[in-house]
ZAZA-325286 format. One line per 8 residues: number of its first residue (from 1); their letters; for each residue x, y, z of C-alpha. Coordinates in nm, 2 decimals, always signed. Layout:
NUM	a	X Y Z ~ ...
***
This chain:
1	mtlstktr	-1.63 +0.59 +1.58 ~ -1.61 +0.24 +1.75 ~ -1.33 +0.12 +1.97 ~ -1.23 -0.23 +2.04 ~ -1.19 -0.36 +2.40 ~ -0.93 -0.61 +2.29 ~ -0.57 -0.54 +2.41 ~ -0.38 -0.86 +2.34
9	sgqirvwv	-0.01 -0.79 +2.26 ~ +0.12 -0.85 +1.91 ~ -0.20 -0.76 +1.74 ~ -0.21 -0.54 +1.42 ~ -0.40 -0.23 +1.51 ~ -0.64 -0.14 +1.23 ~ -0.85 +0.17 +1.17 ~ -1.14 +0.15 +0.92
17	vanrklvl	-1.25 +0.45 +0.70 ~ -1.56 +0.44 +0.48 ~ -1.85 +0.66 +0.40 ~ -2.13 +0.41 +0.40 ~ -2.24 +0.31 +0.75 ~ -2.32 -0.05 +0.66 ~ -1.98 -0.09 +0.50 ~ -1.80 +0.08 +0.79
25	dslsflld	-1.98 -0.15 +1.04 ~ -1.93 -0.46 +0.83 ~ -1.56 -0.41 +0.78 ~ -1.51 -0.32 +1.15 ~ -1.69 -0.63 +1.26 ~ -1.49 -0.85 +1.02 ~ -1.16 -0.72 +1.13 ~ -1.24 -0.71 +1.50
33	sqrrfcla	-1.33 -1.08 +1.48 ~ -0.98 -1.18 +1.37 ~ -0.75 -1.27 +1.66 ~ -0.46 -1.13 +1.47 ~ -0.61 -0.78 +1.46 ~ -0.73 -0.52 +1.70 ~ -0.99 -0.26 +1.58 ~ -0.84 +0.07 +1.69
41	gstdfdlg	-1.14 +0.26 +1.56 ~ -1.35 +0.37 +1.25 ~ -1.47 +0.69 +1.09 ~ -1.62 +0.83 +0.77 ~ -1.43 +1.05 +0.52 ~ -1.49 +1.36 +0.72 ~ -1.16 +1.35 +0.90 ~ -1.22 +1.69 +1.05
49	swhrpdaa	-1.49 +1.56 +1.28 ~ -1.32 +1.25 +1.42 ~ -1.12 +1.19 +1.73 ~ -0.77 +1.14 +1.62 ~ -0.58 +0.85 +1.77 ~ -0.22 +0.86 +1.89 ~ +0.00 +0.78 +1.59 ~ +0.15 +0.50 +1.79
57	kvdifvvy	-0.19 +0.33 +1.82 ~ -0.26 +0.26 +1.45 ~ -0.06 +0.03 +1.23 ~ -0.29 +0.00 +0.93 ~ -0.57 +0.22 +0.79 ~ -0.83 +0.04 +0.57 ~ -1.00 +0.28 +0.34 ~ -1.31 +0.17 +0.14
65	mepgesad	-1.34 +0.38 -0.18 ~ -1.65 +0.38 -0.40 ~ -1.64 +0.50 -0.76 ~ -1.62 +0.87 -0.77 ~ -1.50 +0.92 -0.42 ~ -1.19 +1.13 -0.37 ~ -0.86 +0.97 -0.27 ~ -0.76 +1.28 -0.08
73	vikslrie	-0.84 +1.10 +0.24 ~ -0.55 +0.87 +0.18 ~ -0.32 +1.16 +0.12 ~ -0.43 +1.32 +0.45 ~ -0.38 +0.99 +0.64 ~ -0.03 +0.95 +0.49 ~ +0.07 +1.30 +0.59 ~ -0.07 +1.28 +0.94
81	ypaakvia	+0.03 +0.92 +1.01 ~ +0.35 +0.86 +0.80 ~ +0.44 +0.55 +1.00 ~ +0.10 +0.38 +0.94 ~ +0.03 +0.19 +0.61 ~ -0.29 +0.24 +0.40 ~ -0.48 -0.04 +0.23 ~ -0.75 +0.07 -0.02
89	vtdgsdld	-1.05 -0.14 -0.09 ~ -1.20 -0.04 -0.42 ~ -1.55 -0.11 -0.56 ~ -1.64 -0.15 -0.92 ~ -1.44 -0.18 -1.25 ~ -1.33 +0.18 -1.26 ~ -0.95 +0.19 -1.23 ~ -0.93 +0.55 -1.12
97	psvkalkf	-0.98 +0.49 -0.74 ~ -0.70 +0.23 -0.75 ~ -0.46 +0.46 -0.95 ~ -0.53 +0.75 -0.72 ~ -0.49 +0.54 -0.41 ~ -0.15 +0.43 -0.53 ~ -0.06 +0.78 -0.62 ~ -0.13 +0.90 -0.27
105	gavgivqa	+0.07 +0.63 -0.10 ~ -0.15 +0.32 -0.05 ~ +0.07 +0.01 -0.02 ~ -0.21 -0.23 -0.11 ~ -0.52 -0.25 -0.33 ~ -0.80 -0.50 -0.26 ~ -1.10 -0.52 -0.49 ~ -1.43 -0.57 -0.32
113	iqghnsli	-1.50 -0.88 -0.53 ~ -1.19 -1.05 -0.39 ~ -1.34 -1.14 -0.06 ~ -1.23 -1.10 +0.30 ~ -0.93 -1.34 +0.28 ~ -0.76 -1.10 +0.04 ~ -0.82 -0.81 +0.27 ~ -0.68 -1.00 +0.57
121	gaiekaya	-0.38 -1.11 +0.36 ~ -0.32 -0.75 +0.24 ~ -0.32 -0.61 +0.60 ~ -0.07 -0.88 +0.71 ~ +0.16 -0.81 +0.41 ~ +0.14 -0.43 +0.47 ~ +0.23 -0.48 +0.83 ~ +0.53 -0.69 +0.73
129	getwinqe	+0.65 -0.41 +0.50 ~ +0.53 -0.56 +0.18 ~ +0.28 -0.45 -0.09 ~ -0.04 -0.62 -0.21 ~ -0.20 -0.59 -0.56 ~ -0.32 -0.87 -0.78 ~ -0.16 -0.93 -1.12 ~ -0.47 -0.86 -1.32
137	lltnilek	-0.53 -0.52 -1.16 ~ -0.16 -0.43 -1.19 ~ -0.17 -0.51 -1.56 ~ -0.49 -0.31 -1.61 ~ -0.33 -0.01 -1.44 ~ -0.02 -0.03 -1.65 ~ -0.23 -0.06 -1.97 ~ -0.40 +0.26 -1.86
145	gpgrkssn	-0.09 +0.44 -1.97 ~ +0.23 +0.59 -1.84 ~ +0.27 +0.90 -1.63 ~ +0.12 +0.79 -1.31 ~ +0.26 +0.99 -1.02 ~ +0.40 +0.85 -0.70 ~ +0.30 +0.98 -0.36 ~ +0.61 +1.20 -0.37
153	gfmgpend	+0.45 +1.39 -0.65 ~ +0.64 +1.25 -0.95 ~ +0.76 +0.93 -1.11 ~ +1.10 +1.00 -1.27 ~ +1.27 +1.11 -1.47 ~ +1.59 +0.95 -1.33 ~ +1.80 +1.19 -1.13 ~ +2.11 +0.97 -1.16
161	altlrele	+2.21 +0.67 -1.37 ~ +2.13 +0.33 -1.22 ~ +2.42 +0.10 -1.15 ~ +2.44 -0.25 -1.29 ~ +2.38 -0.39 -0.95 ~ +2.07 -0.17 -0.90 ~ +1.94 -0.29 -1.23 ~ +1.99 -0.65 -1.11
169	viamigkg	+1.80 -0.57 -0.79 ~ +1.51 -0.42 -0.99 ~ +1.50 -0.73 -1.21 ~ +1.46 -0.95 -0.90 ~ +1.20 -0.72 -0.75 ~ +1.01 -0.77 -1.08 ~ +1.02 -1.14 -1.02 ~ +0.86 -1.09 -0.68
177	lkskviak	+1.17 -1.19 -0.48 ~ +1.20 -1.07 -0.12 ~ +1.51 -0.90 +0.01 ~ +1.63 -1.21 +0.18 ~ +1.62 -1.41 -0.14 ~ +1.78 -1.13 -0.34 ~ +2.06 -1.11 -0.09 ~ +2.12 -1.48 -0.13
185	elaiseat	+2.11 -1.47 -0.51 ~ +2.35 -1.18 -0.53 ~ +2.57 -1.30 -0.24 ~ +2.53 -0.98 -0.05 ~ +2.37 -0.89 +0.29 ~ +2.01 -0.79 +0.34 ~ +2.14 -0.45 +0.46 ~ +2.31 -0.40 +0.13
193	vrhhlssi	+1.99 -0.49 -0.06 ~ +1.81 -0.23 +0.15 ~ +2.08 +0.02 +0.07 ~ +2.04 -0.05 -0.30 ~ +1.66 -0.01 -0.28 ~ +1.70 +0.32 -0.10 ~ +1.93 +0.44 -0.37 ~ +1.69 +0.32 -0.64
201	ygklgvdd	+1.39 +0.49 -0.48 ~ +1.58 +0.82 -0.46 ~ +1.70 +0.81 -0.82 ~ +1.36 +0.72 -0.96 ~ +1.14 +0.92 -0.73 ~ +0.94 +0.62 -0.61 ~ +0.84 +0.53 -0.25 ~ +0.81 +0.15 -0.24
209	rlnlmiya	+0.84 -0.18 -0.43 ~ +0.50 -0.15 -0.59 ~ +0.57 +0.19 -0.73 ~ +0.91 +0.07 -0.84 ~ +0.76 -0.23 -1.02 ~ +0.51 -0.01 -1.21 ~ +0.78 +0.24 -1.30 ~ +1.01 -0.03 -1.42
217	vekglirl	+0.75 -0.19 -1.64 ~ +0.65 +0.14 -1.79 ~ +1.01 +0.22 -1.87 ~ +1.09 -0.13 -2.01 ~ +1.33 -0.22 -1.73 ~ +1.14 -0.54 -1.65 ~ +0.86 -0.74 -1.80 ~ +0.57 -0.89 -1.60
***
């Protein structure tokens, strides 16, 4: 495990998880070199042997997953650090790591071929409460077939009927609109938009906008 000596306020505190030492060191060096970030630490997938940080000292976990590696580490991190967000970096053309990462609660997927700017962007978006996945990868995941589970353990069926306003909100989420824009389009407050989203999440059994979008496409509520 490595720890940064930087303590500037306002930085995003990032913890790197990867099995390959070279990857671990490279990602740690990359992120620690960004003024916006502070490297809180790094470890391999053997979470049982690492020094656990205080939950208040980690904002984002970046988990590098190679083909065939278990996504259980993401599940463990989400359980132990529910306030922190997880970004998964996947290697290769196999969709399974990406699907499993989303299933266990990752809010962003970065493919290794995308480069470091995508990773930096994903971390910043996750810290701001947004999700990150490119259109091509999302389409490929959807084409893989329905029935993908959310991190709550299921994706539907609907527990209650969606209201017309909730369907309008889902349609706007499908267009990639943010809460502020949705509020303006519907002439309601951002707090009301958040209330609608919470209601939608509860009815559909999803956890975030990314899972909502995937669910809505699978069920024909929206089109990409």
